[in-house]
C-alpha positions, 0 to 999 in steps of 0.5 A: 500500500503506497505511503500518503501524506496522511501517513507522513503527518501521523508519523510526525505527530506521533514520533515522540509519543514514546517519551510519555511512556518512557518517563511514566515507567522510567524505561531505559530504552530510547523513546523511539523504540518505546513509541514504536512498541506502543503504536504497533498495537494500533497500526496494521501491516499496511502502515508499517512506514509510520512505525519505522519513522517513529522508531528511526527519527534520530541520527544514531538510529538511522545510522544503525539501519539500512532503510530505502532512500524514499523512506519517510523516516528521513523526512520525519528526522529532518522535520523533527530537527527543524521543529526543535531548532537544533539537532540536540538528539544526535548529541545527547541520547534520550534516556541518559542516566543522571550523573553520566554527564547528561542533563535529562531529568525525567520529572522536569515540568513544562516551563512557561513560554514567558520565562525567556520572553522579553528578557534578553536571554535571562530566564524566569522559573515558572512552570506548569503541573503535569496534567491533561486538559479537562473541559470541566476543570479550571485552566492551569496557571504557571507556578514556581518550578521549585514548587512543582514537578512532573513525577512518574505517577503524573506521567502514568495518568497521562499515558493511561489517558492516551492508551484509553483513547487509542483503545477506543479509537485507534490512531490508524482510524482517526482523521488528522483532526481527531489525532491533533485534538487527542494530542492537544488534550493529553500532551499540552502540559508535557515538556518536549525536552527535559534537558535542564541545560535548555528552556523546557518551554515547548510542549510535546503537543506543540513540538509534534504538531510543528514537526508534522507541519515541516514534514508535510511541507517537505513532502509536497515540495518533493512531490512537485519536484519529483524527488524520491531520494529523501535520504540524500536531501534530509540526511545526506549530501543535499541537506545543507542546500535544502535548508537554505532553499525557499521550501516553505511559505509563511502565509497570513490573513487579516480580516478588516471591518470587524468592529463595525460589522459587530457593533452596528446593531439595534439596542433591542435584542442586543445580546443575541445580535452581538453574539451572532455576529461575533460568532459568525466572524470566528467561524468565518475565519476558521472556515477560510483557514480550513478551505485554504488548508484543504485546497493545499492538501495539508491539515491543521498541523500547518495552522500556526495561529488563528484568532482576532480575525488573523491567522498564520499558516506554514505551507509548502512553497509550491506552485499549487500553494501559490495558486490556491492563495491567489484563488482564495484572495480573489474569490473570498473578497469577491464574495465579500463584495457581493454579500457585504459590500466593502464592509468586510475585506480579507488581506492575504499575503505570503512570503517564501522562506527557508529553514535557515531563515527561521534559525539564528543565523538567518535572523530568527523567526521574528524576521520572517514574520516581519516580512509577512506583516509588511506584505500584509500591510501593502495588501491593505493599501491596495485592496482590490484587483483591477476587475473588482475595482472596475465592477465597484464603479459600475452601477450595473455590476454584480456588486451594485445592481439593485433589484426592482422594488428594493429597499434598505435593510434597517441593520446593515443598510444594504439594498434588498428586494422588498420581499426579502425584508422581514421584521428583525429579531423577535420583534414582530409588532407594528413598527418593527425594523425590517432587515435582510435575510442575512442580518436576520440569520445572524440574529438567529445564529446568536440566539441558537448559539446560546444553547447549541454546541455544534456549528455545522457548515454545509452546502444547504442553507436550511431554515437558518443558514448564514452564508459563508464563502468557499473556494469550490462552492458557497456554504452556510453556517448553522448552530445546532444541538448534537441530537439534531445532527442525525437529521441533517445531510452530511455536512462539509465540516463541523466545529464543536465548542469548548469540547474535544470530540472524536468523530469523522465529521468533526473538523475540530473543536474551537475554544470560545470565551462564551460566558453569559449571565443567565436568569433563573429560567436559564435564559440569557439576561438582556441588557435592560435586566442586566443593568437592574442587577447592578449592586447585586440584585434588583432590590439592592441599591446601585445605579442601573447602568451597563458597564462595557469593557474594551481592552487589548494587549499592549505592544503585542505586534512588536513583542511578537516580532522581537519579544525573544532574544536571538537564541530563543527566536524560534518558530516553535516559540512563536507558535507556543506564544500565540497559542497561549495568548489565544487560550487566555483570551478564549478560555481563561477569561471565561473561567475568571468570569465564573469565579476561578481566579488565579491560585492564591489571588482572591476575586477583587471587590470594589466594596467591603460589604460584597462577596461575589463569585460568578460575575454578572457579565457577558463575554461579547467577544474575546479572542486573539489579543483583545476583548469586549465585555458587558455587564453590571457596572460594578462587576465589569470593574471588578472582573477587569481587575481580576483579568489584569491579575490573571494576565500578569500571573499568566505572562510572568508580568512580561505583557500588559493590557490596557482597557477602556471602561464606560457606563451606559444606559441600557437603551444606548446604541451598542455602536455608541457604547463600542465607539466611546469605550474604544476612545477610552481604550485609546486614551488609556494606551496613551498614558504618558506616565506609564508604558500603557498598562492602564485603564481609562474610566467614566467620569471627568477630570479637569486638565490644564492646557495653557490658558484654557482647560480641557475636560479629560476622562480619568486615566490610571495605571492598573496599580493606581486604580486598584491601590490608589482609587479603590484600596486607599481612597474608596476604602477610606470613604467607606470606613468614615462616611455613610450616605444613609442616616441610620448608620450611627458609627460613621459620619453622615454626608448627604449626596448634595454635599458630596456632589459639591465636593466633586464639583470643587475637585473638578474645578481645582486644576482649571482655576488653580486659585486659593479660592477653590481650596478655601471653598473646599475647606468650608464644605468640609467644615459644614460636615462637622457633626453637632454632637461630638460623640466618639464615632462620628467625631473621629470620622469627621476629623479623619475626613477633614484632614485627609481630604484636605491633604488629598485636595492639594495633590493632583494625583490624589485629587483625581483618584478621590473624584473617582472614588467618590463617584463609585461610592455614589453609584453604589448607594444610588437607587435604581430608578433615581433620576437626580441627586437627593438632598442631604 
């Protein structure tokens, strides 16, 4: 039976599987032989080439046997070396005993990828406990390696999980997608190398996946060039020339128009609309990636990263690959123009590269990614080809021609036949907005996705299909429950949400940060009801406002390209860094919203009288390196701090993110919420006193600009907000004042007096005169209690002195204003329209 590229990829994906069993049993034999013995139970005589490659992917093993020149073992050998970025296995045999001059320690845990990030070669010592990925368990945070290890007993559990899965469904019967999912589930926390002289920060899953990518690329290049002497090119005299040849092609894609596409929706039914559009863009990107990979005859082994509307692929540099990329560029953008006009656009770019280009002497992986990023930027400047541009300016072209009797969709504002317009969403009454079939389908997708876990792509639109492009034909997307799958025609592909699932029809799982707040009936809470739950419930005090958070990682583009020193700038680390960041924004944030904070870090609360676990927020979008969350205003502030703590722990403090947080009436248009919080986010990133790592908030402070003054939003570093505003100012106010007369232990301060203090604080910078200071002191003096009992008098004395001191410091003054506003929001009645008299 002839060997196929699928056989080659499976051999590459399993070539180091023996390490798992070797470490579990402390076996002295090489991991290659251990892996061959294990897999011999699952592959028949027609697939012996896979077993040979697993047994002979090291130099010393190839020297000891006489394999045919066209044996795939040579390709796996070369791919393994390239993925590891060094031929260490030829120098230090696996299984070497301690004390023999070797540095392999079997219980060394997986290190954090951030240990060697942004430190010019210095390393930290954070690592992960050895475990499998379980859907119902919180995701692991790194801990100090002195506190953790990867003992044989832990390896035994992981090895048993692999054996159990392979027994139920053999790797021979699995699709490549299934095998990749199994390896991700079981090997993500297993270090590829346990050599203490090296940074053990690449998991066995990531290493084997990248090995498969290099291997299949070599295979297709050899096939196109008619090369069958794999030994000579991968192991012999032509190896050096092969490594310097442009055998590979790094391809990248980036979808533009995402923000406007998601947020241009009505306020009514906003949650379902937002979720539908956000989910659609996620699936759209994954589908485009799979269309390209399938057309290039490779698997998701070649997918280096996908998220946030962006992807990177490592592809074979063949004429076929180039033709596929050109076809995808033209067909997908043509499809976008027909369905969404110029609202959505995908830029596709690629650059040929050699194995040497990814090495230190070639400038490192960052240099290759930089070249592709520059090419992608050029594509965005020249979006369309000549034929598309001509059609765009032709009123009768397929892009512009209106159907007789057409009207405008109330949502996307494109012309549609009047017969195709239907009431939008769930509003069927008189005066309901009418929307096109596509916008209504997106709304239904958002509604069904709240309970569905499977996303099916097929050539049939069905009742609720949302259109998708294809390289061979158009497709449609539907969200369904698993029990509905049997009644459908065979789909093109299936994506499963947040669950690693085996099955021939399943393309892959997709990690999604799909956390939502539900009511007692299990239904998603819409914005109006969510705002009423501010402060804890409808019955509690707290202004009824929706809090919206938008944030993303600071300087990620520069960090991705130049974040590793030259000795660590390998493709493996780029892939691992990307996957880790994607996981944080797709899974860790979801767990944080559920109340699972980083170990040893309690959940943050604004006010001392609150104890919370699950947050009343909706994750509207979280992926790539950015997020958009909406919820009760107090929970949004609190979860923002929790996310910041977790991100700092997750990245060893090497990366930061900035955010904008705004408070809105629930009837405010979503587009305005997104626009205003986007401005706040930009303002946070422009913080001149800190290297970003900041948050910009509601409220205004006066800043001097020469003779005039400009009203600017409050902006803090995260530490200033948490420590200065909340722990210092807000806690002080809580300890010493009350806005409720019945509390005898604190000084009563009416809201009018508090608002007067706020007004004086805001005028301080604009006026700059001693008159405002005198007025501030006078306002404080009026708070003096009539009776000098010990409790209220002590509080008054503390308030008068401390607030007077804070007033005279610009930084303290700004923090105090924000703290006062938070306190007022906290005690204000839900339906209150103005300020109560004190």
